[in-house]
C-alpha positions in Angstrom: 49.2 22.8 11.5 50.6 19.9 9.4 50.9 16.6 11.3 52.7 14.7 8.5 53.5 14.7 4.8 53.2 11.7 2.5 53.2 10.7 -1.2 52.9 7.6 -3.3 56.6 7.6 -4.4 59.7 6.3 -2.6 61.5 8.9 -0.4 64.6 9.0 -2.6 62.4 10.9 -5.2 62.9 13.9 -3.0 66.6 13.7 -3.6 66.0 13.3 -7.3 63.9 16.6 -7.2 66.9 18.4 -5.5 69.3 16.8 -8.0 67.1 18.0 -10.9 67.2 21.5 -9.5 71.0 21.4 -9.1 71.5 20.1 -12.6 69.3 22.8 -14.2 71.0 25.5 -12.1 74.5 24.2 -13.1 73.6 24.2 -16.8 72.5 27.8 -16.6 75.0 29.3 -14.2 78.1 27.1 -13.8 78.6 25.7 -17.3 77.4 28.8 -19.2 80.4 31.1 -19.9 78.3 34.3 -20.2 77.8 34.5 -16.4 81.6 34.3 -15.6 82.0 38.1 -15.6 79.0 38.5 -13.1 79.9 39.0 -9.5 80.1 35.7 -7.6 77.4 36.5 -5.1 75.0 37.3 -7.8 75.8 34.1 -9.7 75.5 32.1 -6.5 72.1 33.8 -5.7 70.7 33.0 -9.2 72.0 29.4 -8.9 70.2 28.9 -5.6 67.0 30.5 -6.7 66.9 28.4 -9.9 67.8 25.2 -8.1 65.2 25.7 -5.3 62.5 26.8 -7.8 62.9 23.8 -10.1 63.2 21.3 -7.2 60.0 22.8 -5.6 58.0 22.4 -8.8 59.3 18.9 -9.3 58.4 18.0 -5.7 54.8 19.4 -6.1 54.4 17.3 -9.2 54.9 14.2 -7.0 51.4 15.0 -5.5 52.3 15.0 -1.8 49.5 14.7 0.7 49.2 16.7 3.9 47.8 15.0 6.9 46.1 17.4 9.4 44.3 17.0 12.7 41.2 19.1 12.9 39.2 19.9 16.0 35.4 20.4 15.9 33.1 21.2 18.7 29.5 20.1 18.6 27.1 21.8 20.9 24.7 19.7 22.9 21.3 19.2 21.2 18.0 19.4 23.0 15.2 17.7 21.1 11.6 18.9 21.9 8.8 16.6 20.8 5.3 18.0 21.3 2.1 15.9 21.2 -0.1 17.4 18.5 -3.1 15.1 19.0 -6.6 16.2 19.9 -6.9 14.2 23.2 -5.3 17.1 25.2 -7.7 19.6 23.9 -10.7 17.2 24.4 -9.8 16.7 28.1 -8.9 20.2 29.0 -9.6 23.5 27.2 -8.2 25.8 24.5 -6.9 28.2 27.2 -4.9 25.4 28.8 -3.4 24.3 25.5 -2.5 27.9 24.7 -0.8 28.5 28.1 1.2 25.2 27.8 2.4 26.1 24.2 3.5 29.6 25.4 5.5 28.1 28.3 7.2 25.6 26.0 8.0 28.4 23.5 9.6 30.4 26.3 11.5 27.3 27.5 12.9 26.8 23.9 14.0 30.5 23.7 15.8 30.0 27.1 17.6 26.8 26.0 18.6 28.2 22.6 21.1 30.5 24.3 23.2 27.5 25.3 22.2 24.6 23.1 21.0 23.6 19.7 17.3 23.1 20.0 15.4 21.0 17.4 11.7 20.6 17.5 9.0 18.4 15.9 5.4 17.5 16.6 3.8 14.0 16.6 0.4 12.4 16.6 -0.3 9.4 14.4 2.8 10.4 12.4 5.8 12.8 12.7 5.1 16.4 11.7 8.0 18.7 10.7 6.0 21.3 8.8 4.4 24.4 10.3 0.9 22.8 9.9 -0.7 22.7 13.4 -3.8 20.7 12.4 -4.6 18.3 15.3 -4.0 14.6 14.7 -6.8 12.2 15.5 -4.4 9.5 16.9 -1.2 9.3 19.0 1.8 7.1 18.4 4.4 7.8 21.1 6.6 4.9 20.2 7.0 6.3 16.7 8.2 9.6 18.1 10.8 7.8 20.2 11.9 5.7 17.3 12.2 8.8 15.1 14.5 10.4 17.7 16.6 7.2 17.9 17.0 7.0 14.2 17.3 10.7 13.2 19.8 11.6 16.0 21.8 8.3 16.2 25.2 10.0 15.6 24.4 13.4 17.1 25.3 14.9 20.5 21.8 14.7 22.0 21.9 15.8 25.6 18.2 15.9 26.5 14.9 15.0 25.1 11.7 16.9 26.1 8.5 14.9 25.5 5.4 17.1 26.0 2.4 14.7 26.0 -0.5 13.4 28.1 0.8 9.8 27.9 -2.2 8.6 26.0 -1.3 6.4 22.9 -3.7 4.6 20.7 -1.4 3.5 17.8 1.8 1.6 17.8 3.4 -0.4 20.6 3.6 0.5 24.2 6.5 3.1 24.3 7.9 1.5 27.5 8.8 -1.5 25.4 10.0 0.4 22.3 13.5 -0.7 21.4 15.5 2.5 21.5 19.0 3.4 22.8 19.1 6.9 24.3 22.2 8.3 25.9 20.3 11.5 26.6 18.0 12.0 29.5 14.2 12.0 28.8 12.2 14.8 30.4 8.5 14.3 29.9 6.2 17.3 30.4 3.0 15.7 31.8 0.0 17.3 30.1 -3.7 16.6 30.3 -5.9 15.6 33.2 -5.6 12.4 35.1 -9.1 12.7 36.6 -11.5 10.0 35.5 -14.5 11.9 34.4 -18.1 10.9 33.6 -18.2 9.6 30.1 -20.3 7.1 28.0 -18.8 6.0 24.8 -18.8 3.4 21.9 -15.5 1.7 22.6 -15.4 -0.5 19.5 -17.4 -1.9 16.6 -16.9 -5.3 15.0 -18.4 -6.0 11.5 -17.5 -7.0 8.0 -16.7 -4.1 5.7 -17.9 -6.2 2.7 -21.3 -7.9 2.7 -23.4 -9.7 0.0 -26.8 -8.5 -0.9 -29.6 -10.4 0.9 -27.2 -11.9 3.5 -27.7 -11.4 7.2 -24.8 -9.6 8.8 -23.9 -9.3 12.5 -22.8 -6.0 14.0 -21.2 -6.0 17.5 -21.1 -2.7 19.4 -19.0 -2.4 22.6 -20.2 0.2 25.0 -18.1 1.5 27.9 -18.6 4.1 30.6 -16.8 5.8 33.5 -18.3 7.4 36.6 -21.7 6.7 35.2 -23.1 3.9 37.4 -26.9 4.0 37.6 -27.2 5.9 34.3 -29.4 4.8 31.4 -29.1 5.3 27.7 -30.3 4.0 24.4 -28.1 2.4 21.7 -29.7 3.1 18.3 -28.8 1.7 14.9 -29.6 3.8 11.8 -29.2 2.8 8.2 -28.3 5.5 5.7 -29.0 4.9 1.9 -28.7 7.6 -0.7 -28.6 10.3 1.9 -31.7 9.1 3.8 -31.3 7.8 7.3 -33.8 5.5 9.1 -33.9 3.8 12.5 -33.3 0.0 12.2 -33.2 -1.1 15.8 -32.5 0.1 19.3 -31.4 -1.4 22.7 -31.6 -0.2 26.3 -28.3 0.4 28.0 -28.5 0.1 31.8 -25.2 1.1 33.4 -24.9 -1.2 36.5 -21.2 -0.7 37.4 -18.2 1.5 37.3 -16.3 1.1 35.1 -19.0 -0.4 32.8 -18.5 -2.5 29.7 -21.1 -4.4 27.6 -21.3 -5.7 24.1 -24.6 -5.4 22.1 -25.3 -7.3 18.8 -27.5 -6.3 15.9 -28.5 -8.3 12.9 -29.0 -6.4 9.6 -29.9 -7.5 6.1 -28.6 -5.0 3.4 -31.4 -4.4 1.0 -29.5 -2.7 -1.8 -26.2 -3.1 -3.4 -23.4 -0.4 -3.3 -22.0 1.7 -0.5 -24.3 2.0 2.4 -23.6 3.2 6.0 -24.9 2.4 9.4 -24.6 4.7 12.4 -24.7 3.6 16.0 -25.5 6.2 18.5 -25.8 6.4 22.3 -28.2 9.0 23.8 -25.9 11.2 26.1 -25.8 11.2 29.8 -25.9 14.4 31.8 -22.5 16.1 32.5 -20.5 13.9 30.1 -17.0 15.1 29.4 -17.5 14.5 25.7 -20.3 13.4 23.4 -18.1 13.0 20.3 -17.5 9.4 21.2 -21.2 8.6 21.6 -21.7 7.7 17.9 -19.8 6.0 15.2 -20.5 5.5 11.5 -19.9 2.1 9.9 -19.3 1.9 6.1 -20.2 -1.3 4.3 -19.7 -2.2 0.6 -22.7 -4.4 -0.3 -21.9 -6.6 -3.3 -24.5 -8.1 -5.6 -22.5 -11.1 -6.5 -25.5 -13.1 -7.7 -25.3 -14.5 -11.2 -28.3 -15.5 -13.2 -27.7 -19.0 -14.7 -30.1 -20.3 -17.3 -30.2 -24.0 -18.1 -31.7 -24.3 -21.6 -32.4 -27.9 -22.5 -33.8 -29.8 -25.4 -36.1 -31.6 -23.0 -36.2 -33.1 -19.4 -33.2 -35.0 -18.4 -31.7 -36.2 -15.0 -28.5 -34.2 -15.8 -30.5 -31.0 -15.3 -31.3 -32.0 -11.7 -27.7 -32.8 -11.0 -26.6 -29.4 -12.4 -29.3 -27.6 -10.5 -28.6 -29.2 -7.1 -24.8 -28.7 -7.5 -25.1 -25.0 -8.4 -27.8 -24.3 -5.8 -25.1 -24.9 -3.1 -23.8 -21.5 -4.0 -26.2 -18.8 -2.8 -24.9 -16.4 -5.4 -26.4 -18.3 -8.3 -29.9 -17.7 -9.4 -30.8 -20.8 -11.5 -33.6 -21.1 -14.0 -34.4 -24.2 -16.1 -36.0 -23.6 -19.5 -36.8 -26.0 -22.4 -36.5 -25.2 -26.1 -40.2 -25.7 -26.5 -40.8 -22.7 -24.2 -40.1 -20.2 -26.9 -39.7 -17.3 -27.1 -36.8 -17.6 -24.7 -35.1 -14.4 -23.4 -31.5 -15.0 -22.7 -30.7 -11.3 -22.3 -30.9 -11.4 -18.5 -28.6 -14.4 -18.1 -25.0 -14.1 -16.9 -24.3 -17.7 -18.1 -26.2 -20.2 -20.2 -25.9 -24.0 -20.0 -27.1 -25.7 -23.2 -28.1 -29.3 -22.8 -28.5 -31.4 -26.0 -28.8 -28.2 -28.0 -28.8 -27.4 -30.8 -30.9 -30.4 -31.7 -32.6 -31.6 -34.9 -35.8 -30.0 -33.6 -34.5 -26.8 -32.2 -31.9 -24.3 -33.6 -30.3 -21.9 -31.1 -28.6 -19.5 -33.6 -30.7 -16.5 -32.5 -29.9 -17.2 -28.8 -26.2 -17.5 -29.6 -26.3 -14.3 -31.5 -27.9 -12.5 -28.5 -25.3 -13.9 -26.2 -22.4 -13.0 -28.5 -23.5 -9.3 -28.4 -23.2 -9.3 -24.7 -20.2 -11.6 -24.6 -22.0 -14.0 -22.2 -20.1 -17.2 -21.4 -21.8 -20.5 -22.1 -21.6 -24.3 -21.5 -22.5 -27.0 -24.1 -23.4 -30.5 -22.9 -23.9 -32.6 -26.0 -25.6 -36.0 -26.2 -27.6 -38.3 -28.4 -30.1 -35.6 -29.4 -27.6 -33.0 -30.4 -27.4 -31.9 -34.0 -23.6 -31.9 -34.5 -23.8 -30.3 -37.9 -25.5 -27.2 -36.3 -23.1 -27.5 -33.3 -20.1 -27.4 -35.6 -21.4 -24.3 -37.4 -21.3 -22.4 -34.0 -17.5 -22.8 -34.0 -17.2 -23.3 -30.2 -13.6 -24.7 -30.3 -14.4 -28.4 -30.9 -15.8 -30.1 -34.0 -17.5 -33.5 -34.2 -17.5 -35.0 -37.7 -19.0 -38.2 -39.0 -21.6 -38.7 -36.2 -23.9 -41.6 -37.1 -26.1 -41.7 -34.0 -23.8 -44.1 -32.3 -22.6 -43.4 -28.7 -19.5 -44.5 -26.7 -19.4 -45.2 -23.0 -16.6 -42.8 -22.0 -15.0 -42.5 -18.6 -13.2 -39.2 -17.8 -9.3 -39.1 -17.7 -7.9 -35.9 -16.2 -5.5 -34.2 -18.6 -2.1 -33.9 -17.0 -0.6 -30.4 -17.2 -3.9 -28.6 -17.1 -3.2 -25.4 -15.1 -6.1 -23.0 -15.6 -7.5 -23.9 -12.2 -6.9 -26.4 -9.4 -9.5 -28.9 -8.3 -9.6 -30.3 -4.8 -7.8 -33.6 -4.0 -11.2 -35.2 -3.3 -12.5 -34.1 -6.8 -9.3 -35.4 -8.4 -9.7 -38.8 -6.7 -13.4 -39.3 -7.5 -12.9 -38.1 -11.1 -10.8 -41.2 -11.7 -13.6 -43.4 -10.6 -16.6 -41.8 -12.2 -18.8 -44.1 -14.3 -19.0 -43.6 -18.1 -21.1 -41.0 -19.8 -22.6 -41.3 -23.3 -20.3 -39.6 -25.8 -20.8 -39.3 -29.6 -18.9 -41.7 -31.8 -17.1 -39.8 -34.5 -14.1 -37.8 -35.5 -13.0 -35.0 -33.1 -11.1 -31.9 -33.9 -9.9 -29.7 -31.0 -9.0 -26.2 -32.2 -5.6 -24.8 -31.3 -7.0 -22.1 -29.0 -8.8 -24.7 -26.9 -7.7 -26.2 -23.6 -8.3 -29.9 -22.8 -9.4 -30.7 -19.3 -10.4 -34.3 -19.6 -10.0 -37.0 -22.3 -12.1 -40.2 -22.9 -11.4 -43.7 -21.8 -13.3 -46.1 -24.0 -13.3 -49.8 -23.0 -10.2 -49.4 -20.7 -8.3 -47.7 -23.6 -7.2 -44.1 -22.9 -7.9 -42.2 -26.1 -7.1 -38.6 -27.2 -10.8 -38.0 -27.8 -11.8 -34.8 -25.8 -14.5 -35.1 -23.1 -14.3 -31.7 -21.4 -12.8 -28.7 -23.3 -12.5 -25.0 -22.6 -12.3 -22.3 -25.2 -12.1 -18.5 -25.3 -12.6 -16.4 -28.4 -13.4 -12.7 -28.7 -13.5 -12.4 -24.9 -16.2 -15.2 -24.6 -15.4 -18.3 -22.6 -17.1 -21.6 -23.4 -17.0 -25.1 -21.9 -17.9 -28.1 -24.0 -18.8 -31.4 -22.3 -19.0 -34.1 -25.0 -21.3 -36.4 -23.2 -24.5 -36.8 -21.2 -25.2 -38.7 -18.0 -23.3 -36.7 -15.4 -26.1 -37.4 -13.0 -24.4 -40.8 -12.5 -21.3 -38.9 -11.4 -23.1 -37.1 -8.6 -24.9 -40.3 -7.5 -21.6 -42.3 -7.5 -20.0 -39.5 -5.4 -22.7 -40.0 -2.8 -22.6 -43.8 -2.8 -18.8 -43.7 -2.3 -18.4 -40.8 0.2 -22.0 -40.3 1.4 -21.9 -36.7 0.2 -21.7 -34.8 -3.1 -18.6 -32.7 -2.2 -16.3 -34.0 -5.0 -18.8 -33.6 -7.8 -20.1 -30.2 -6.5 -16.5 -28.9 -6.2 -15.6 -30.0 -9.7 -18.7 -28.6 -11.4 -18.7 -25.3 -9.5 -15.0 -24.8 -10.4 -15.9 -25.4 -14.1 -18.7 -22.9 -13.9 -16.6 -20.3 -12.1 -13.8 -20.6 -14.6 -16.3 -20.3 -17.5 -18.0 -17.3 -16.1 -14.8 -15.4 -15.3 -14.3 -12.5 -17.7 -11.0 -11.0 -18.6 -10.8 -7.2 -18.4 -10.3 -6.1 -22.0 -11.5 -2.5 -21.5 -9.4 0.1 -23.3 -9.6 2.6 -20.4 -9.3 1.7 -16.7 -9.0 3.7 -13.5 -7.8 2.3 -10.2 -7.9 3.9 -6.7 -5.1 3.1 -4.3 -7.6 2.1 -1.5 -11.3 1.7 -1.5 -11.3 2.2 2.3 -9.3 5.2 3.5 -8.8 7.2 6.7 -9.4 11.0 6.7 -5.7 11.7 6.9 -4.7 9.4 4.0 -4.0 10.6 0.5 -6.3 9.5 -2.3 -4.3 8.2 -5.2 -5.5 7.2 -8.7 -3.8 5.7 -11.7 -5.3 5.2 -15.1 -4.4 3.2 -18.2 -5.4 3.8 -21.8 -4.8 1.3 -24.5 -4.7 1.7 -28.3 -6.0 -0.9 -30.8 -2.8 -2.9 -30.4 -3.3 -3.0 -26.7 -0.3 -0.7 -26.0 -0.3 1.8 -23.2 -0.7 5.4 -24.4 -1.3 8.7 -22.6 -1.8 11.3 -25.3 -5.4 12.6 -24.6 -6.3 14.4 -21.4 -8.1 12.5 -18.6 -10.4 14.2 -16.1 -11.9 12.8 -12.9 -15.1 13.8 -11.1 -15.6 12.8 -7.4 -19.0 13.2 -5.8 -20.1 12.5 -2.2 -23.6 11.6 -1.0 -24.4 15.2 -0.3 -24.1 16.0 -4.0 -20.8 17.9 -3.7 -18.5 17.4 -6.7 -14.7 17.7 -6.9 -13.0 18.0 -10.3 -9.4 16.9 -11.1 -7.1 16.4 -14.0 -4.7 13.5 -14.3 -1.0 14.0 -14.9 1.0 11.9 -17.4 3.7 9.7 -16.0 5.7 7.5 -18.4 3.0 5.7 -20.4 0.1 5.9 -17.8 -1.8 8.6 -15.8 -1.5 9.5 -12.2 -3.4 11.7 -9.8 -2.9 12.6 -6.1 -6.2 14.0 -4.9 -5.0 14.6 -1.4 -7.3 13.8 1.6 -11.0 14.2 1.7 -13.5 14.5 4.6 -15.3 11.5 6.0 -18.1 10.1 3.8 -18.9 7.8 0.9 -17.8 8.9 -2.6 -18.3 7.8 -6.2 -15.9 8.8 -9.0 -15.9 8.8 -12.8 -13.0 9.3 -15.1 -13.4 10.4 -18.7 -11.2 10.7 -21.8 -11.7 11.2 -25.5 -9.8 8.9 -27.8 -10.2 8.7 -31.5 -13.4 10.6 -31.3 -14.9 8.2 -28.8 -15.7 9.1 -25.1 -14.3 6.4 -22.8 -15.1 6.3 -19.1 -14.6 4.3 -15.9 -16.2 4.6 -12.5 -16.1 3.3 -9.0 -16.5 4.2 -5.3 -14.6 4.5 -2.1 -15.1 5.3 1.6 -13.3 7.8 3.8 -13.6 6.9 7.5 -13.1 9.3 10.4 -10.5 8.6 13.0 -12.1 9.0 16.5 -9.4 7.2 18.5 -8.6 10.4 20.5 -12.2 10.6 21.8 -12.2 7.2 23.4 -9.6 7.7 26.1 -9.3 11.2 27.7 -7.7 10.3 31.0 -4.0 11.3 30.9 -1.5 8.5 31.8 1.2 10.2 33.8 2.3 6.9 35.2 3.6 5.9 31.8 5.6 9.2 31.7 7.2 8.5 35.1 8.2 5.0 33.9 9.8 6.5 30.7 11.7 9.2 32.7 13.1 6.6 35.1 14.0 4.3 32.2 16.0 7.0 30.5 17.4 8.9 33.5 15.2 11.9 33.3 12.6 13.7 35.3 8.8 14.3 34.9 7.9 18.0 34.9 4.4 19.4 35.2 3.1 22.5 33.2 3.5 24.8 36.2 7.2 23.9 36.5 8.1 24.1 32.8 10.3 27.2 33.3 12.5 25.4 35.7 13.2 22.6 33.2 16.0 24.8 31.6 18.0 24.8 34.8 17.5 21.0 35.3 18.9 20.4 31.8 21.8 22.7 32.3 22.8 20.9 35.5 22.7 17.5 33.8 26.1 15.9 33.2 24.8 14.5 29.9 24.2 17.9 28.3 27.7 18.9 27.4 29.4 20.0 24.2 31.6 17.3 22.5 35.1 18.0 21.0 35.8 15.9 17.9 39.3 15.4 16.5 39.4 14.4 12.9 42.3 13.4 10.6 42.1 15.2 7.3 44.1 14.3 4.2 44.5 17.0 1.5 46.7 17.4 -1.5 49.4 20.0 -0.9 48.3 21.6 -4.2 45.1 22.8 -2.5 47.2 25.1 -0.3 47.6 27.9 -2.9 49.7 30.2 -0.7 52.6 27.7 -0.9 53.0 28.8 -4.5 53.8 32.4 -3.4 57.5 31.7 -2.3 58.1 29.6 -5.4 56.8 32.3 -7.7 58.7 34.9 -5.7 62.0 33.0 -6.2 61.3 32.6 -9.9 60.4 36.3 -10.2 63.6 37.5 -8.4 65.7 35.2 -10.6 64.0 36.5 -13.8 64.4 40.2 -12.6 68.1 39.7 -11.9 68.7 38.0 -15.2 66.8 40.8 -17.0 68.9 43.4 -15.1 72.1 41.6 -16.1 71.0 41.8 -19.8 69.8 38.2 -20.3 66.5 36.4 -20.4 
């Protein structure tokens, strides 16, 4: 039982234990006169019992370790992986699937008498649970990789792979890098007959489009055994639950197999989530019509910004600004003059003030209206600007002591500016731009402002600001202390024969100015705005107090609604200092959501939208690929079995040399103190000694 005994002390310590036992025994029974009258054999027996007992206890205190050899037998494991995708049912029948499942169940019962049988199902993912919901995709390589990783150190003797050989996710299983010592025995399911079918093989389109832009949709149509057939490919647009026909094309099938791409051009007419459906009219005797249609979901963004240029009067700068911004189709630009009052700035997303406020026109009312909506703005000052009124607006820069004199100022890019990056072309041309007219006076740049460009006056680089950015109370402002930028655009063209440098510089300035930081106290985020039907919908929410610290005291609810008007209600859970919600998976469709909470007596809400797309991969290829299964079985020294021969697979596996139990020998180290029964003889010796001493009238 014990192979060896070892401990951490030198071997002579064993002798010391024996010596200790002898010394104790001698003190009690040899050197003690009270035992001289006792019979010699009794005294000798007591001496031996005491010496051995003390020596044994001392030896145990050394902590000896017992080394043992243990033998363990691991029975051979048979892994059964069953395809749980819908392609088998699509190509055959419910009766066929039921019969195959019963045969596999009988096979498992047969094998369990001799082997450990472990089972799992696979489709697009690995399924260990009892849920038998059919998957809408197949990833055979993931199933092989799972076996390779999960059973790497196990005695796997055989792998049974019940599938039709069709895969539509992952890599080709033939080239999956796995190292099996076990034989692979595929059960070839499905139907290898190529049946009559017409289908939408693929669609190519952008999932995000901009309102008013033309968008191309490409639809790939494929057919089998349908030569000479005719169909119609129709495109429908669905908005707010109403579907209307947009376009249709004739499909003439002139070959077998047949493949043809068709293109549609659509122009989304409304912002938000809209869907298009492409549909093929069915042929007679098709194996499946589920693959004759497909729904395309598109998020249409209204990214247009209304830019108002409000000027004291006509000026060539206005044309330069207009032409530069008009290069971006997302800008709607309107030029207004101060004399056109009343001026409504409430529809503008950004306002550019040129030479305003002036001595003739005050813009205090317009600024107040913009402040209420936190609308960003740009100030371009010049000779007609009233700097007293301008200073009163507190835009981040003050100009004092202006006496109607102007400087010719060239721009000097401020080194270290990092709010945004301009192109190399813009940086080069900026150094060469001709001077603009800047006010002569004293400049004060507030501490919360960022300097983009300084002034060079008469070849002297000054610290006077030329272009400054500022943000206060969530409102961004740009101040250009000069007029005459039309010369910059003209110089750019004369130098490079285009306006690319000027346009890039000006558009970057406008983009940075119009960018708004999210300061909302309550926000909700969805993990993905474009999900598959089998993906979980996850939300997180943040609530901030007045100090902008995360809190999660109040309850947060979430309402999700689809286009049919169905509503789903949820409640967020608290996690650390934020909120979390796992809403599970939802059916195909377009959804909107709104989250609400009540904080300090005020109702806060946030909303958004997302799309759940169906997975129809299993409907596009229904012809079983048994050739792939033959290749896999040859690659891993197995044998393909067909449904009618499933029962015989048990005998094939039993006859395999690979399916054998394995005997493992392991070295086990244990402290001798763990063997409690070794204490029995020690205690017995001490008990006998105590009894004899008691009988002799001593303790």
